[in-house]
MDAnalysis code that builds the backbone (N, CA, C; Angstrom):
import MDAnalysis as mda
import numpy as np

u = mda.Universe.empty(288, n_residues=96, atom_resindex=np.repeat(np.arange(96), 3), trajectory=True)
u.add_TopologyAttr("name", ["N", "CA", "C"] * 96)
u.add_TopologyAttr("resid", np.arange(1, 97))
u.add_TopologyAttr("resname", ["MET", "PHE", "GLN", "LEU", "ASP", "VAL", "ARG", "SER", "ARG", "LYS", "PRO", "ILE", "TYR", "GLU", "GLN", "LEU", "VAL", "ASP", "LYS", "ILE", "LYS", "GLU", "LEU", "ILE", "ILE", "THR", "GLN", "ILE", "LEU", "LYS", "PRO", "ASP", "GLU", "GLN", "LEU", "PRO", "SER", "ILE", "ARG", "MET", "LEU", "SER", "SER", "GLN", "LEU", "THR", "VAL", "ASN", "PRO", "ASN", "THR", "ILE", "GLN", "ARG", "ALA", "TYR", "ARG", "GLU", "LEU", "GLU", "ASN", "GLN", "GLY", "TYR", "LEU", "TYR", "SER", "ILE", "LYS", "GLY", "LYS", "GLY", "ASN", "PHE", "VAL", "ALA", "ALA", "ILE", "VAL", "HIS", "MET", "PRO", "ASN", "GLU", "GLN", "LYS", "LEU", "THR", "GLU", "LEU", "LYS", "ALA", "GLU", "ILE", "LYS", "LYS"])
u.atoms.positions = np.array([
    [2.355, 11.982, 8.477],
    [2.498, 10.511, 8.108],
    [3.049, 10.221, 6.994],
    [2.580, 11.222, 5.834],
    [3.087, 11.180, 4.606],
    [3.444, 12.578, 4.179],
    [4.707, 12.670, 3.574],
    [5.032, 13.617, 2.793],
    [5.057, 13.401, 1.017],
    [4.216, 14.144, 0.073],
    [4.223, 14.259, -0.835],
    [4.967, 15.031, -1.910],
    [5.216, 15.026, -2.736],
    [6.079, 15.952, -3.656],
    [5.123, 16.286, -4.672],
    [4.567, 17.592, -4.575],
    [3.808, 18.036, -5.810],
    [4.247, 18.368, -7.017],
    [5.568, 18.493, -7.046],
    [6.600, 18.827, -8.142],
    [6.972, 17.723, -8.854],
    [6.928, 16.504, -8.231],
    [7.449, 15.324, -8.972],
    [6.964, 14.905, -9.939],
    [7.251, 14.126, -10.953],
    [6.608, 13.981, -12.181],
    [5.886, 12.635, -12.081],
    [6.060, 11.900, -10.603],
    [5.163, 10.644, -10.414],
    [3.915, 10.979, -9.922],
    [3.066, 10.441, -10.235],
    [1.461, 10.585, -9.702],
    [1.501, 10.684, -8.452],
    [0.399, 11.262, -7.950],
    [0.098, 11.339, -6.380],
    [0.176, 9.902, -5.694],
    [-0.776, 9.318, -6.506],
    [-1.380, 8.071, -6.109],
    [-0.271, 7.056, -5.874],
    [0.757, 7.146, -7.108],
    [2.095, 6.248, -6.750],
    [2.779, 6.568, -5.819],
    [3.056, 7.834, -5.303],
    [3.720, 8.395, -4.229],
    [3.154, 7.464, -2.890],
    [1.549, 7.624, -2.773],
    [1.000, 7.251, -1.801],
    [1.276, 5.717, -1.672],
    [1.148, 5.150, -2.615],
    [1.510, 3.830, -2.856],
    [3.010, 3.262, -2.431],
    [3.826, 3.934, -2.814],
    [5.099, 3.612, -2.337],
    [5.342, 3.768, -0.749],
    [4.724, 5.263, -0.477],
    [4.999, 5.372, 0.774],
    [4.157, 4.232, 1.938],
    [2.826, 3.794, 1.495],
    [2.302, 2.779, 2.376],
    [3.131, 1.578, 2.358],
    [3.694, 1.229, 1.260],
    [4.322, -0.051, 1.104],
    [5.726, -0.170, 1.929],
    [6.226, 1.243, 2.011],
    [7.368, 1.449, 2.529],
    [6.892, 1.246, 4.412],
    [6.208, 1.648, 4.838],
    [5.580, 1.708, 6.086],
    [5.154, 0.176, 6.506],
    [4.600, -0.348, 5.704],
    [4.269, -1.816, 6.171],
    [5.934, -2.772, 5.882],
    [6.654, -2.652, 4.447],
    [7.482, -3.436, 4.659],
    [8.413, -3.069, 5.871],
    [8.773, -2.018, 6.402],
    [9.451, -1.606, 7.630],
    [9.081, -1.873, 9.008],
    [7.746, -2.225, 8.621],
    [6.559, -2.971, 9.961],
    [6.454, -1.539, 10.886],
    [6.358, -0.497, 10.452],
    [5.642, 0.798, 10.790],
    [4.438, 0.376, 11.236],
    [3.989, 0.118, 10.162],
    [2.188, -0.236, 9.929],
    [2.270, -1.762, 10.465],
    [1.765, -2.376, 11.335],
    [1.511, -3.515, 11.620],
    [0.669, -4.205, 11.311],
    [0.290, -5.307, 10.715],
    [-0.733, -6.273, 10.425],
    [-1.797, -6.259, 11.090],
    [-2.997, -5.840, 10.639],
    [-4.203, -5.621, 11.017],
    [-4.266, -4.271, 11.675],
    [-3.516, -3.319, 11.375],
    [-3.773, -2.189, 11.919],
    [-4.568, -1.114, 10.738],
    [-5.440, -0.715, 11.199],
    [-6.401, 0.454, 10.404],
    [-5.665, 1.618, 9.562],
    [-5.715, 1.823, 8.606],
    [-5.221, 2.738, 8.115],
    [-6.408, 4.024, 7.933],
    [-5.510, 5.139, 7.816],
    [-6.947, 6.630, 8.124],
    [-7.919, 6.261, 7.097],
    [-8.961, 6.725, 7.202],
    [-10.044, 6.934, 6.381],
    [-9.823, 7.683, 5.106],
    [-10.372, 7.550, 4.169],
    [-10.392, 7.981, 2.659],
    [-10.349, 9.610, 2.861],
    [-11.458, 10.028, 3.488],
    [-11.810, 11.048, 3.843],
    [-10.606, 12.101, 4.947],
    [-10.505, 11.191, 5.744],
    [-9.535, 12.254, 6.821],
    [-8.084, 12.213, 5.996],
    [-7.658, 11.220, 5.261],
    [-6.387, 11.334, 4.713],
    [-6.357, 12.251, 3.860],
    [-7.573, 12.548, 2.772],
    [-7.653, 13.449, 1.935],
    [-7.412, 15.047, 2.288],
    [-8.303, 15.337, 3.274],
    [-8.334, 16.251, 4.362],
    [-6.962, 16.717, 4.547],
    [-6.391, 15.933, 5.011],
    [-4.827, 16.211, 5.600],
    [-3.993, 16.386, 4.681],
    [-3.997, 15.777, 3.612],
    [-3.084, 15.839, 2.528],
    [-3.515, 16.787, 1.573],
    [-4.856, 17.276, 1.512],
    [-5.503, 18.105, 0.680],
    [-5.113, 17.726, -0.663],
    [-5.581, 16.500, -0.888],
    [-5.881, 15.825, -2.086],
    [-7.226, 14.762, -2.512],
    [-7.448, 15.182, -3.392],
    [-8.994, 14.579, -3.771],
    [-8.755, 13.130, -3.183],
    [-10.085, 12.858, -2.445],
    [-10.612, 11.226, -2.162],
    [-10.591, 10.414, -3.435],
    [-10.988, 10.640, -4.332],
    [-10.467, 9.815, -5.312],
    [-9.120, 9.333, -5.182],
    [-8.196, 10.007, -5.248],
    [-6.877, 9.881, -5.450],
    [-6.501, 8.886, -4.371],
    [-6.532, 9.210, -3.102],
    [-6.463, 8.115, -1.999],
    [-7.400, 6.710, -2.270],
    [-8.427, 6.711, -2.641],
    [-9.262, 5.756, -3.081],
    [-8.565, 4.694, -4.382],
    [-7.608, 5.550, -4.821],
    [-7.115, 4.814, -6.159],
    [-6.018, 4.144, -5.466],
    [-5.101, 4.799, -4.840],
    [-4.035, 4.198, -3.782],
    [-4.007, 2.835, -2.882],
    [-5.318, 2.935, -2.264],
    [-5.329, 2.144, -1.470],
    [-6.191, 0.792, -2.077],
    [-6.868, 0.999, -3.228],
    [-7.542, -0.042, -4.291],
    [-6.161, -0.882, -4.821],
    [-5.027, 0.280, -5.459],
    [-3.800, -0.761, -5.759],
    [-3.126, -1.408, -4.935],
    [-2.877, -0.912, -3.555],
    [-2.270, -1.734, -2.443],
    [-3.197, -2.818, -2.063],
    [-4.489, -3.087, -2.252],
    [-5.305, -3.902, -1.994],
    [-4.884, -5.232, -3.025],
    [-5.189, -4.925, -4.511],
    [-4.648, -5.494, -5.400],
    [-3.260, -6.525, -5.446],
    [-2.456, -5.594, -4.998],
    [-1.066, -5.924, -4.788],
    [-1.012, -7.018, -3.476],
    [-1.979, -6.866, -2.385],
    [-1.933, -7.668, -1.150],
    [-1.479, -6.880, -0.280],
    [-1.364, -5.823, -0.244],
    [-0.959, -5.198, 1.040],
    [-1.738, -5.015, 2.049],
    [-2.836, -4.483, 1.782],
    [-4.315, -4.012, 2.061],
    [-5.525, -4.787, 2.086],
    [-6.361, -5.062, 2.904],
    [-7.194, -5.451, 2.609],
    [-8.624, -4.652, 3.345],
    [-9.996, -4.878, 2.700],
    [-11.073, -3.834, 3.419],
    [-12.247, -4.714, 3.948],
    [-12.508, -4.130, 4.942],
    [-14.099, -4.445, 5.437],
    [-14.875, -3.368, 5.279],
    [-16.164, -3.646, 4.247],
    [-16.996, -2.980, 4.152],
    [-17.476, -2.302, 5.545],
    [-17.376, -0.972, 5.353],
    [-17.933, -0.324, 6.636],
    [-17.240, 0.002, 7.777],
    [-16.021, -0.691, 7.680],
    [-14.942, -0.418, 8.986],
    [-13.822, 0.533, 8.172],
    [-13.725, -0.002, 6.807],
    [-12.323, 0.823, 6.710],
    [-11.026, -0.229, 6.003],
    [-9.988, 0.576, 5.712],
    [-8.683, -0.453, 5.058],
    [-7.533, -0.769, 6.259],
    [-7.304, -2.074, 6.385],
    [-6.264, -2.597, 7.136],
    [-4.920, -3.239, 6.492],
    [-4.051, -3.148, 7.101],
    [-2.607, -3.560, 6.676],
    [-2.853, -5.456, 6.390],
    [-2.356, -5.956, 5.403],
    [-2.661, -6.937, 5.533],
    [-1.139, -8.070, 5.998],
    [-1.295, -9.080, 6.536],
    [-0.296, -9.740, 7.298],
    [0.563, -10.105, 5.718],
    [1.667, -9.647, 5.761],
    [2.919, -10.313, 4.969],
    [3.419, -11.485, 5.261],
    [3.330, -12.617, 4.259],
    [4.161, -13.779, 4.572],
    [5.490, -13.401, 4.077],
    [6.604, -13.621, 4.952],
    [7.818, -13.579, 4.198],
    [8.386, -15.028, 4.128],
    [8.999, -15.093, 2.355],
    [9.253, -16.411, 2.328],
    [10.752, -16.311, 2.453],
    [11.328, -17.473, 2.517],
    [12.791, -17.881, 2.994],
    [13.126, -17.228, 0.931],
    [14.526, -16.495, 0.788],
    [15.170, -16.374, -0.541],
    [15.496, -17.553, -1.086],
    [15.327, -18.484, -0.742],
    [15.798, -19.928, -1.399],
    [14.326, -19.954, -2.243],
    [13.150, -19.779, -1.720],
    [11.895, -20.520, -2.153],
    [11.790, -19.236, -3.239],
    [11.588, -17.766, -3.100],
    [11.703, -17.049, -3.969],
    [12.570, -17.174, -5.226],
    [13.583, -17.701, -4.961],
    [14.364, -17.578, -5.720],
    [13.851, -18.687, -6.925],
    [13.453, -20.084, -6.257],
    [12.986, -21.299, -7.190],
    [11.723, -20.636, -7.819],
    [10.737, -19.904, -7.337],
    [9.512, -19.532, -7.620],
    [9.698, -18.588, -8.856],
    [10.902, -17.908, -8.574],
    [11.164, -16.813, -9.992],
    [11.726, -17.338, -11.270],
    [12.619, -18.419, -11.135],
    [13.259, -19.329, -11.876],
    [11.962, -19.735, -12.804],
    [10.981, -20.590, -12.202],
    [10.123, -20.981, -12.843],
    [8.901, -20.340, -13.339],
    [9.020, -19.106, -12.901],
    [8.294, -18.019, -13.703],
    [9.034, -17.462, -14.886],
    [10.122, -17.497, -14.779],
    [10.864, -16.932, -16.128],
    [11.109, -18.086, -17.135],
    [11.388, -19.467, -16.745],
    [11.220, -20.523, -17.650],
    [9.694, -20.713, -18.243],
    [8.798, -19.957, -17.696],
    [7.678, -20.143, -18.418],
    [7.626, -19.255, -19.499],
])
């Protein structure tokens, strides 16, 4: 599912965040689809579970995932805004 570059200067959790975002944006991972558990993914990638947890937490903070206690992590539904609406919001933020 994921290919990590251990020689990269980019931290592993950031690589995971980028890969999962890419899968969500390209709709390979669908809304409300469950992600692999932290333990399962850490054993598959031979990465410390804390690294996976950090990536999942970062994605949750960015709004790409949501978690349900005791159930796991799931893909959040991303609302696609029209480009015009995005531009007006960005312009307002820049003016602030």
